[in-house]
C-alpha positions in Angstrom: 21.6 69.4 -25.3 19.1 68.1 -28.0 17.2 64.9 -27.1 18.0 63.5 -30.6 21.5 62.6 -32.1 21.7 62.1 -36.0 24.5 60.0 -36.9 26.4 61.6 -39.9 25.5 60.5 -43.4 28.3 58.5 -44.8 29.0 56.5 -41.7 28.9 52.9 -42.5 29.5 51.0 -39.2 28.2 51.9 -35.7 31.1 51.2 -33.2 31.6 52.1 -29.7 33.5 55.2 -31.0 30.4 56.2 -33.0 28.3 55.5 -29.9 30.3 57.7 -27.6 29.0 60.7 -29.6 25.2 60.0 -28.6 25.8 59.1 -25.0 23.1 60.9 -23.0 20.6 61.1 -25.8 17.2 59.3 -25.7 16.9 58.8 -29.5 19.4 58.3 -32.3 18.7 58.5 -36.2 20.5 56.0 -38.2 21.4 57.0 -41.8 20.8 54.8 -45.0 24.6 54.5 -45.4 25.1 52.4 -42.4 25.7 48.7 -43.3 26.2 47.1 -39.9 25.7 47.7 -36.1 26.1 44.5 -34.2 27.3 46.3 -31.1 24.5 46.2 -28.5 26.4 48.2 -25.9 26.4 51.2 -28.4 22.5 51.5 -27.8 22.5 51.2 -24.2 20.3 54.0 -22.5 18.4 54.9 -25.6 14.7 54.8 -25.7 14.1 55.1 -29.4 16.2 54.1 -32.6 15.1 55.4 -36.1 16.7 53.7 -39.2 16.3 55.7 -42.1 16.1 54.9 -45.9 16.7 56.9 -49.1 14.4 56.5 -51.8 13.1 53.1 -50.3 16.8 52.0 -50.2 19.3 51.5 -47.3 22.7 49.8 -47.0 21.5 48.0 -44.0 20.2 44.5 -45.2 20.1 42.5 -42.0 19.2 43.0 -38.5 21.4 40.2 -37.2 20.8 37.6 -34.4 20.6 39.1 -30.8 21.3 42.6 -32.3 19.3 44.4 -29.4 20.2 41.8 -26.8 20.7 43.3 -23.3 19.3 46.8 -24.1 16.9 47.9 -21.5 14.7 50.6 -21.7 14.2 50.7 -25.5 10.6 51.8 -26.3 10.6 52.4 -30.1 12.4 51.0 -33.4 11.7 52.3 -36.9 13.0 49.9 -39.4 14.0 51.1 -42.8 12.7 50.2 -46.4 15.2 48.3 -48.0 15.8 46.0 -45.1 15.8 42.4 -46.2 16.1 40.1 -43.2 15.6 40.1 -39.4 17.8 37.5 -37.5 16.9 35.1 -34.8 16.2 36.6 -31.4 17.0 40.1 -32.9 14.8 41.9 -30.5 15.0 39.5 -27.6 14.0 40.8 -24.1 13.0 44.2 -25.1 10.4 44.5 -22.6 9.0 48.0 -23.1 8.7 48.1 -26.7 4.7 48.1 -27.5 4.6 48.0 -31.2 6.8 47.5 -34.6 6.2 47.9 -38.3 7.9 45.4 -40.5 8.8 47.3 -44.0 7.3 45.7 -47.1 11.1 44.9 -48.3 11.7 42.4 -45.4 11.9 38.8 -47.1 12.5 36.8 -43.9 12.1 36.8 -40.1 14.0 34.2 -38.1 12.7 32.3 -35.2 12.4 34.0 -31.7 12.8 37.4 -33.3 10.6 39.0 -30.6 11.1 36.6 -27.8 10.3 37.9 -24.2 8.9 41.4 -25.6 6.5 41.4 -22.7 4.8 44.7 -23.5 4.5 44.1 -27.4 0.9 44.7 -28.3 0.8 45.0 -32.0 3.0 44.1 -35.1 2.2 45.3 -38.4 3.5 43.6 -41.6 3.6 45.8 -44.7 4.5 43.1 -47.2 4.7 39.3 -47.7 7.6 38.1 -45.4 8.8 34.6 -44.9 8.4 33.7 -41.2 10.9 30.8 -39.8 8.9 29.4 -37.0 7.4 31.1 -33.9 8.9 34.7 -34.2 7.2 35.5 -30.7 8.2 32.2 -29.2 7.3 33.0 -25.5 6.9 36.0 -23.3 4.6 38.0 -25.8 1.6 37.7 -23.5 0.6 41.3 -24.2 0.3 40.7 -28.0 -3.2 41.7 -29.1 -2.9 42.4 -32.8 -1.0 41.0 -35.8 -1.9 43.0 -38.9 -0.6 41.5 -42.1 -1.6 40.9 -45.6 -0.6 37.4 -45.4 -1.4 36.3 -41.6 -4.7 35.9 -39.9 -5.7 34.9 -36.5 -7.9 31.9 -36.0 -9.0 30.8 -32.4 -5.9 32.1 -30.8 -3.7 30.6 -33.5 -1.6 32.9 -35.9 -1.8 31.2 -39.3 0.1 32.0 -42.5 -2.5 32.3 -45.1 -0.3 31.2 -48.0 1.4 28.0 -46.5 -1.4 27.3 -44.0 1.1 26.8 -41.2 0.3 27.9 -37.7 3.3 30.1 -36.6 2.3 31.1 -33.0 -0.2 30.3 -30.2 -1.8 32.6 -27.8 -1.3 31.8 -24.1 -5.0 31.8 -23.8 -6.2 29.0 -25.6 -9.0 26.6 -24.4 -8.0 23.6 -22.4 -9.1 21.4 -25.4 -7.7 22.7 -28.7 -9.1 21.6 -32.1 -6.8 23.1 -34.9 -8.8 23.9 -38.0 -9.0 21.6 -40.8 -7.0 23.0 -43.7 -3.9 23.7 -41.7 -1.0 22.1 -43.3 1.9 22.6 -41.0 2.8 23.6 -37.4 5.9 25.8 -37.3 8.9 25.4 -35.1 8.2 26.3 -31.4 4.6 27.3 -32.3 3.2 26.2 -28.9 6.4 26.1 -27.1 5.7 26.7 -23.1 2.1 26.9 -23.7 0.6 25.9 -20.3 -3.2 26.5 -21.3 -3.6 23.4 -23.5 -4.3 20.0 -21.9 -5.6 18.1 -25.0 -4.7 18.9 -29.1 -6.6 17.5 -31.7 -4.6 18.0 -34.9 -6.6 17.5 -38.2 -5.5 15.0 -41.0 -4.7 18.1 -43.2 -1.5 18.6 -41.3 1.6 16.9 -42.9 4.3 18.4 -40.7 5.1 19.4 -37.3 8.1 21.5 -36.8 11.0 21.3 -34.3 9.7 21.8 -30.7 6.3 22.7 -31.8 4.8 21.6 -28.5 8.0 21.4 -26.3 7.6 22.2 -22.7 3.9 22.3 -22.7 3.6 21.5 -18.9 -0.4 20.4 -18.9 -0.5 18.7 -22.1 -1.9 15.2 -21.5 -3.2 13.9 -24.8 -2.5 14.5 -28.5 -4.3 13.3 -31.6 -1.9 13.3 -34.4 -3.0 13.5 -38.1 -3.3 10.4 -40.3 -1.1 12.1 -43.1 1.5 13.1 -41.0 5.0 12.5 -42.8 7.6 14.0 -40.5 7.9 14.7 -36.8 10.7 17.5 -36.0 13.3 17.1 -33.1 12.1 17.9 -29.6 8.4 18.1 -30.6 7.2 17.1 -27.2 10.2 17.4 -25.1 9.4 17.9 -21.4 5.4 17.6 -21.6 5.6 16.1 -18.4 1.8 14.9 -18.2 1.9 13.3 -21.7 0.6 9.8 -21.2 -0.2 7.9 -24.6 0.9 8.7 -28.2 -0.2 6.9 -31.2 2.1 7.7 -34.2 0.5 7.2 -37.7 1.6 4.6 -40.0 2.5 7.3 -42.7 5.3 8.8 -40.4 8.5 8.0 -41.9 11.1 9.9 -39.7 10.9 11.0 -36.0 13.4 13.9 -34.8 15.8 13.3 -31.9 14.6 13.9 -28.6 10.8 14.0 -29.7 9.5 12.6 -26.5 12.7 13.3 -24.1 11.6 13.7 -20.5 8.0 13.0 -21.0 7.8 11.4 -17.5 4.4 10.2 -17.6 4.5 8.7 -21.1 3.6 5.0 -20.4 2.8 3.7 -23.9 4.0 4.5 -27.5 3.1 2.9 -30.8 5.6 3.5 -33.5 5.0 3.4 -37.1 5.9 0.3 -39.0 8.2 1.9 -41.7 10.5 3.7 -39.4 14.1 3.1 -40.2 15.8 4.5 -37.0 15.1 5.2 -33.4 16.9 8.5 -33.1 19.3 9.9 -30.4 17.4 10.6 -27.0 14.0 9.9 -28.5 12.5 8.3 -25.0 15.4 9.5 -22.8 14.2 9.8 -19.4 10.7 8.5 -20.0 10.4 7.3 -16.6 6.9 5.8 -16.7 7.2 4.1 -20.1 6.3 0.5 -19.9 5.7 -0.6 -23.5 7.1 0.3 -26.8 7.0 -1.5 -30.1 10.3 -1.3 -32.1 9.2 -2.0 -35.9 11.1 -4.7 -37.9 12.0 -2.0 -40.4 14.4 -0.2 -37.7 18.1 -0.7 -38.6 19.7 1.7 -35.9 19.0 2.7 -32.4 20.5 5.9 -31.5 22.7 7.2 -28.6 20.6 7.4 -25.4 17.3 6.4 -27.1 15.8 4.8 -24.0 18.2 6.0 -21.4 16.8 6.2 -18.0 13.3 4.6 -18.8 13.2 2.9 -15.4 9.9 1.1 -15.9 10.7 -0.4 -19.2 10.8 -4.3 -18.8 10.6 -5.8 -22.2 12.0 -4.7 -25.6 12.0 -6.9 -28.6 15.2 -6.0 -30.8 14.0 -6.6 -34.7 16.0 -9.2 -36.6 17.3 -6.7 -39.2 18.7 -4.1 -36.5 22.4 -3.3 -37.3 23.4 -0.7 -34.8 22.9 0.1 -31.1 24.3 3.4 -29.9 25.9 4.6 -26.8 24.1 4.5 -23.6 20.8 3.5 -25.7 19.3 1.4 -22.8 21.4 2.7 -19.8 19.6 2.9 -16.4 16.7 0.8 -17.7 16.9 -0.9 -14.4 14.0 -3.3 -14.9 15.0 -4.3 -18.4 15.3 -8.0 -18.6 15.9 -10.8 -21.0 17.5 -8.7 -23.9 18.2 -10.6 -27.0 20.6 -9.2 -29.5 19.9 -10.5 -32.9 22.6 -11.9 -35.1 22.2 -9.1 -37.6 23.7 -6.3 -35.3 27.3 -5.6 -36.4 27.7 -2.4 -34.0 27.3 -1.9 -30.3 28.6 1.1 -28.7 29.9 1.2 -25.1 27.5 1.6 -22.3 24.6 0.6 -24.1 22.8 -1.6 -21.4 24.7 -0.2 -18.2 22.7 -1.0 -15.2 20.0 -2.9 -16.9 18.6 -5.9 -14.9 19.7 -8.3 -17.7 20.6 -11.1 -18.6 21.4 -10.4 -22.2 21.0 -13.2 -24.8 23.3 -13.0 -27.8 22.9 -14.6 -31.3 26.1 -14.9 -33.4 29.5 -14.7 -32.5 30.4 -11.0 -32.5 29.6 -10.5 -29.1 29.6 -12.4 -25.8 27.7 -12.0 -22.4 29.1 -13.3 -19.2 28.9 -12.7 -15.7 26.9 -9.4 -16.2 29.1 -8.0 -18.7 28.7 -7.7 -22.4 31.8 -7.9 -24.5 32.9 -7.5 -28.2 35.5 -9.1 -30.0 38.2 -6.7 -28.4 36.2 -4.2 -26.2 34.3 -4.4 -22.9 31.0 -2.8 -23.8 28.6 -2.7 -21.0 28.1 -3.7 -17.2 24.6 -4.7 -16.3 23.2 -4.0 -12.7 24.2 -5.8 -9.7 27.6 -6.8 -10.9 30.3 -6.1 -8.1 33.3 -7.2 -9.8 34.8 -7.9 -13.2 37.2 -10.4 -14.6 38.3 -9.2 -17.8 38.9 -11.9 -20.4 42.4 -12.4 -22.0 41.1 -11.3 -25.5 39.8 -7.9 -24.3 42.2 -5.2 -25.4 40.1 -1.9 -25.4 38.5 -0.4 -22.4 37.2 3.2 -21.4 37.0 4.7 -18.1 33.5 5.8 -19.2 32.3 2.2 -19.1 32.6 1.9 -15.4 30.9 5.5 -14.5 27.7 4.3 -13.9 28.4 1.1 -12.0 29.5 0.4 -8.6 32.2 -2.2 -8.7 34.3 -3.4 -5.8 37.2 -5.1 -7.7 38.6 -5.8 -11.3 40.6 -8.6 -12.3 43.0 -7.5 -15.2 44.7 -10.0 -17.6 48.4 -9.9 -18.6 49.2 -6.9 -21.2 46.9 -4.4 -19.7 49.9 -2.2 -18.5 50.2 -1.2 -22.0 46.8 0.7 -22.2 46.6 4.4 -22.0 43.7 6.5 -20.6 43.2 8.7 -17.4 44.4 7.9 -14.1 41.8 4.9 -13.2 42.3 5.3 -9.5 41.5 9.0 -9.7 38.1 8.1 -10.8 37.7 4.9 -8.7 39.6 5.2 -5.6 37.8 2.5 -3.7 38.0 -0.3 -6.6 40.4 -3.0 -5.9 42.5 -3.9 -8.9 44.1 -7.5 -9.4 46.7 -8.7 -9.9 48.1 -6.7 -7.1 51.5 -6.0 -8.6 49.5 -3.5 -10.9 48.9 -1.3 -7.9 52.4 -0.8 -7.1 52.9 1.7 -10.0 53.5 5.2 -9.4 51.4 6.4 -12.3 48.3 4.8 -13.9 48.5 6.6 -17.2 49.1 3.6 -19.1 46.6 1.2 -17.4 43.8 2.0 -19.8 43.7 3.5 -23.2 
């Protein structure tokens, strides 16, 4: 049997039926008539795939996301002229491929296209391809050469010469990294999982830091952010577990969600004065955080923004604040003397669960009594140390989730609660005594809460 199988000219799609015909071959040649092939199992067992073009053209316009996922043993791929796009994680986990040539026709390669290609040594670009984020992402430790008319390697950094964007960083960077002046942006995931860097100095020429740019850098302790920075993407420093102190320049107008989530050593943060919101999960699980300023410009504090900040003792909520999100300060066990300004119109449930308290309320929209925060008709949050709750007569809305993070011994219910609907309360809290006792004689508690 010949080692190479040629898919007949005219075939437009590679299905499992087509793949059955080249089972047992080590190489397959794909004609330019094929338009799609997103069927990874079709290529199992192959060592080499060659996509052909005709007069520089092919009907195959895109290598889709995860197209070669789960294919083990593949060592070579030849891409056709006429191909326009390579999708995210297209060649993920091709651990034996050593080199690849990107045709001049390719206009875009999406993030993580070569993630975990552990034997990949060289990539040659024939044209000016737009690269979305870190296409090598992680696990490309063997990469030695990137040859391109628009890319260059500077001090272990892969830089797009046109946009002056850092796209990828070597795993063998110095502990103290100074990014060269003139760089304008740092791409998505550019330094993700880089365990070499301990300190990063970002020049003032940088105006944008992409999503997850320094996420999961386990040894990163110190960052000097540029004074001209405008936007910081989501997950920028998430799970940088040794990062201790961050000063965010006054030029920053917006922070992405989870930018510092799970930075467990972070003790102090200075936020920019023109920030409009604290986004969701911004400092979630920053257990060492003791001090943070919330600028007077902030109008919204997002869901889980400070959740789990166990050492946070004081937060001054600005007078113009309008909304406080779900679980925003939940499990901040040492947070005391919380003052809710009169400007606040919306507080989502569980926002101060298990905080030390007390909570001081200005205005008549909310009330705090016996360790419990109430709205006009809702029970909103229960602070730490509360053993029992007596629900006021005016409360008409509660959620089972409101009680999930507290350990209550009893609940006193007002009349009328038998009309509320939710899950079976006793199924979730079998040890909680419910009063008045006639309520516990019901066969079903489906109507006890909404």
